C-alpha positions in Angstrom: 93.3 99.2 13.9 93.5 98.7 17.8 96.0 101.5 18.0 93.7 103.8 16.2 90.8 102.8 18.4 93.0 103.5 21.5 93.8 106.9 20.1 90.2 107.6 19.6 89.4 106.7 23.1 92.1 109.0 24.4 90.7 111.9 22.2 87.2 111.2 23.5 88.3 111.2 27.1 90.1 114.4 26.7 87.2 115.9 24.9 84.8 115.0 27.7 87.2 116.4 30.3 87.3 119.7 28.5 83.7 120.3 27.9 83.1 122.5 30.8 86.2 124.6 30.2 85.5 124.8 26.5 82.0 126.1 27.2 83.4 128.8 29.6 86.0 129.8 27.0 83.5 130.1 24.2 81.2 132.2 26.5 84.1 134.6 27.3 85.3 134.8 23.8 82.0 135.4 22.3 81.7 138.4 24.8 85.0 139.7 23.7 84.0 139.4 20.0 80.6 141.3 20.6 82.7 144.0 22.5 85.0 144.5 19.6 82.4 144.4 16.8 81.8 148.1 16.9 85.5 148.8 16.1 85.6 146.4 13.2 82.2 147.0 11.7 81.6 150.7 11.3 80.5 151.7 7.8 83.9 153.2 6.9 85.8 150.0 7.8 83.6 147.4 6.0 85.9 145.8 3.3 84.7 147.0 -0.2 86.0 147.3 -3.7 88.8 145.8 -5.7 91.6 144.2 -3.8 95.1 143.2 -5.2 96.3 139.7 -4.2 100.0 139.3 -3.4 100.6 135.7 -4.3 102.0 133.2 -1.7 105.2 132.8 -3.7 105.7 136.6 -3.5 109.0 137.9 -4.6 111.2 140.4 -2.8 110.0 144.0 -3.3 113.0 145.0 -5.5 110.6 146.0 -8.3 108.2 147.8 -6.0 105.4 145.9 -7.5 103.2 145.9 -4.4 103.8 149.6 -3.8 102.8 150.3 -7.4 99.7 148.1 -7.1 98.6 149.9 -3.8 99.1 153.3 -5.2 96.6 152.5 -7.9 93.5 154.6 -6.9 91.3 151.9 -8.2 92.6 149.4 -5.6 91.2 149.4 -2.0 93.3 146.9 -0.2 95.6 143.9 -0.5 95.3 140.3 0.3 98.7 139.2 1.3 99.6 135.4 1.1 102.6 134.0 3.0 103.4 130.6 4.4 103.9 130.2 8.2 107.3 128.6 7.7 108.6 131.7 5.9 107.8 133.8 8.9 108.8 131.5 11.8 111.3 129.0 10.6 112.6 128.7 14.2 110.2 128.5 17.0 109.7 131.8 18.9 111.9 133.7 16.4 109.7 135.1 13.8 111.0 137.1 10.9 108.6 140.0 10.4 110.5 141.7 7.6 108.1 140.9 4.8 105.0 141.8 7.0 106.7 145.0 8.2 107.2 146.1 4.7 103.7 145.2 3.8 102.1 147.3 6.6 104.5 150.2 5.9 103.3 150.3 2.2 99.7 149.9 3.1 99.7 152.5 5.7 101.5 155.1 3.5 99.1 154.3 0.6 96.1 154.3 3.1 95.0 150.9 1.8 93.7 148.1 4.1 95.2 144.6 4.6 94.0 141.1 4.7 96.6 138.7 6.0 96.4 135.1 4.7 99.0 133.0 6.5 99.3 129.4 5.5 99.8 126.6 8.1 98.9 123.0 7.3 101.3 121.7 4.6 103.3 124.9 5.1 103.8 124.8 8.9 107.5 125.0 9.9 109.2 121.7 10.6 109.5 122.4 14.2 105.7 122.7 14.5 105.2 119.2 13.4 107.4 117.5 15.9 105.4 115.1 18.1 102.2 115.9 16.0 99.8 113.2 14.5 100.4 113.7 10.8 100.0 112.1 7.3 101.6 112.4 3.9 99.4 113.6 1.1 99.9 115.1 -2.3 99.2 118.8 -2.6 96.0 119.0 -4.7 96.3 122.5 -6.1 98.4 125.6 -6.2 102.1 126.1 -6.9 103.1 123.0 -5.1 100.6 120.8 -6.7 101.7 117.1 -6.8 104.3 117.5 -4.2 103.9 114.9 -1.3 104.1 116.7 2.0 103.3 116.0 5.6 100.0 117.4 6.9 99.2 117.6 10.6 95.8 116.3 11.6 93.5 119.3 12.0 92.5 118.3 15.5 96.0 117.7 16.9 96.3 120.0 19.9 100.1 120.2 19.9 100.0 121.6 16.3 97.1 123.9 17.1 98.6 125.2 20.3 101.8 126.1 18.3 99.7 127.8 15.8 97.9 129.7 18.4 101.2 130.9 20.0 102.2 132.3 16.6 98.8 134.1 16.2 99.3 135.7 19.5 102.7 137.1 18.4 101.1 138.3 15.2 98.4 140.1 17.1 100.7 141.7 19.4 102.9 143.1 16.6 100.2 144.2 14.1 96.8 144.0 15.9 96.5 147.7 16.5 97.5 148.9 12.9 94.8 150.9 11.4 95.5 149.2 8.1 94.9 145.7 9.4 91.3 145.0 8.3 91.0 141.4 7.9 92.7 138.2 9.2 92.0 134.8 7.5 91.0 132.1 9.7 92.9 128.9 9.3 94.7 126.1 11.1 92.7 123.0 10.3 93.6 123.5 6.7 95.9 122.1 4.1 97.1 124.1 1.0 96.0 127.6 1.9 93.6 129.3 4.2 90.8 127.6 2.4 88.6 125.1 4.3 89.9 122.1 2.3 91.6 118.9 3.0 93.0 116.2 0.6 89.8 114.5 -0.5 90.6 112.2 -3.4 89.4 108.5 -2.9 92.8 107.3 -1.9 93.1 110.3 0.6 89.8 109.4 2.3 91.1 106.0 3.1 94.0 107.6 5.0 91.6 110.0 6.8 89.7 106.8 8.0 93.0 105.3 9.2 93.4 108.4 11.3 89.7 108.0 12.6 88.4 111.2 11.1 85.0 112.3 12.2 83.1 115.6 11.3 82.6 116.4 15.0 86.3 116.3 15.7 87.0 118.5 12.7 84.2 120.9 13.5 85.6 121.0 17.1 89.0 122.0 15.8 87.4 125.0 13.9 85.5 126.0 17.0 88.8 126.4 18.8 90.2 128.3 16.0 87.4 130.8 16.0 87.5 131.3 19.7 91.3 132.2 19.5 90.8 134.5 16.5 87.9 136.2 18.3 90.0 136.9 21.3 93.3 137.8 19.6 92.0 140.0 16.8 89.2 142.2 18.3 89.9 145.0 15.8 89.8 142.8 12.6 87.1 141.1 10.5 87.8 137.3 10.3 87.4 135.6 7.0 86.7 132.0 6.1 87.3 130.7 2.6 84.9 128.0 1.9 85.7 124.5 0.6 83.9 121.4 1.8 84.4 119.0 4.7 85.4 115.5 4.0 82.6 113.1 2.9 83.2 110.9 6.0 80.5 110.5 8.5 80.5 110.1 12.4 80.6 106.4 12.0 83.8 106.7 9.8 81.9 105.7 6.6 82.0 107.3 3.2 79.0 109.6 2.9 78.8 112.0 -0.1 76.6 114.4 1.8 78.8 114.7 5.0 81.0 117.3 3.4 78.4 119.8 2.9 76.8 119.2 6.4 80.2 119.7 7.9 80.8 123.0 6.0 77.5 124.4 7.1 78.0 123.6 10.7 81.4 125.5 10.7 79.8 128.5 8.9 76.9 128.6 11.3 79.1 128.4 14.3 81.4 131.2 13.0 78.5 133.4 12.2 77.1 132.9 15.8 80.3 133.7 17.5 81.7 136.4 15.3 78.6 138.3 14.2 79.3 141.3 11.9 83.0 140.5 12.0 82.6 137.3 10.0 83.4 137.3 6.3 82.6 134.5 3.9 84.9 134.1 0.8 85.5 131.8 -2.2 88.7 131.7 -4.1 87.8 130.2 -7.6 85.9 133.0 -9.5 86.2 132.5 -13.2 83.9 132.8 -16.2 85.5 129.9 -18.1 84.6 126.2 -18.0 83.9 124.2 -14.9 82.0 126.6 -12.9 82.5 126.3 -9.1 79.3 125.9 -7.1 81.1 127.3 -4.0 81.2 130.7 -5.9 77.4 130.8 -6.1 77.1 129.5 -2.5 79.1 132.6 -1.2 77.2 135.0 -3.4 74.0 133.7 -1.9 75.0 135.1 1.5 75.7 138.6 0.1 73.5 141.2 2.0 73.3 139.0 5.1 77.0 139.0 5.8 80.1 140.4 4.3 81.2 138.4 1.2 84.2 138.4 -1.0 85.4 136.5 -4.1 89.0 135.8 -5.3 89.8 135.3 -9.0 90.9 131.7 -9.8 94.1 132.9 -11.3 95.8 135.9 -13.0 94.6 136.3 -16.6 97.9 137.8 -17.6 99.8 134.5 -16.8 100.2 131.5 -19.0 96.9 129.9 -20.2 94.8 131.4 -17.3 92.8 133.7 -19.7 91.0 130.7 -21.1 89.9 129.5 -17.6 88.8 133.1 -16.8 86.7 133.3 -19.8 88.4 134.5 -22.9 91.4 132.5 -24.3 94.2 134.7 -25.4 92.5 138.0 -24.3 93.3 138.6 -20.7 91.3 141.9 -20.4 88.2 140.3 -21.8 88.7 137.4 -19.5 89.0 139.5 -16.4 86.0 141.6 -17.4 83.9 138.6 -17.9 85.0 137.1 -14.4 84.3 140.5 -12.8 80.7 140.5 -14.3 80.1 137.0 -13.1 81.3 137.8 -9.6 79.2 141.0 -9.3 76.0 139.4 -10.3 73.3 140.2 -7.7 71.8 137.2 -5.8 68.1 136.4 -5.7 67.8 139.1 -2.9 69.4 141.8 -5.2 72.8 141.9 -3.3 76.3 141.5 -4.7 79.6 140.7 -2.9 81.5 143.4 -1.0 84.8 143.0 -2.7 86.5 141.2 -5.4 90.2 140.0 -5.1 92.5 140.2 -8.3 96.0 138.8 -8.5 98.8 141.4 -8.8 99.9 140.7 -12.4 96.4 141.7 -13.6 96.4 144.9 -11.4 99.8 146.0 -12.8 99.2 145.3 -16.5 98.7 148.6 -18.5 96.1 146.8 -20.7 94.0 146.0 -17.6 93.5 149.5 -16.3 90.2 150.1 -18.2 88.9 146.9 -16.8 89.9 147.8 -13.3 88.2 151.1 -13.8 85.0 149.3 -14.8 85.2 147.0 -12.0 85.8 149.7 -9.4 82.7 151.5 -10.8 80.5 148.6 -9.9 81.0 149.3 -6.2 79.8 152.9 -6.2 
């Protein structure tokens, strides 16, 4: 306990020492973000329509699946998921081959790209050396149940290594006309979603590391400042989850997570303006409705919003979760209808993201045609 108090004291001292510098940084980056808004928010660049999602466990393009998906006239863009460790397994020596292929296909098919690169659990081993971290089980996704090391979201050694990678990414692809959206992440765990391990046993570990909402929010503020500066030509998306239900006093507080989430969203909107996008990644018409879906839909008309399907209806038992057990086309149709419902102000989301297997399936083409028609 004394050691953790000492760590907290060190963090506090560093935070105080950097307040003036941080304020100047945010002023400068906010100005840069404002200057770049006109290039990333004209009417013909606002993300819109149906988007194919290339899953994080994407396979080599021997079958040309992504090329076929992007040549579908019903598809407007691609959300490409990939782990940081798969791009930069060795520090300073990134392997750009998958992303080079992605941008070549996107540019030739005249479709736009959203990059979703996963740090957190999937940071390369070198990026975790000397970093405060903790082992947690992965709560969802392909690696669910696997126990992995997660860097603490506020650790500046980790974040600075992530920021250095982002600079390389920007230098290589930032001026591509196809590069429309970059997902903001860093203080994350499983994906680009704003989630951390939050089971009761997990919360005890976070308390051991002296987690506070202000420290977590502070990490996100640093992230948004870097993204605003490094990606002036792109929209910047945030996939909502919740903060941890731990308050500033280190006590369990079931309302703390929603307060934290709102503070992060409000800051991002203020800094990024029209370049800010809010997303949720659990759209489905089956059981266990996700409140975060409705939360994002409520912002439609005020900011750009997007929803990603919870899974691919064509795969396994997903059709039941998506709304029609054993009938993938009906399941996808019902989920599209749910996602496109107008909010109380009469606005619907700007785009829907659909997993690649559903985009490629012949039986899904009438459903995709229907979905695309809703954006006209």
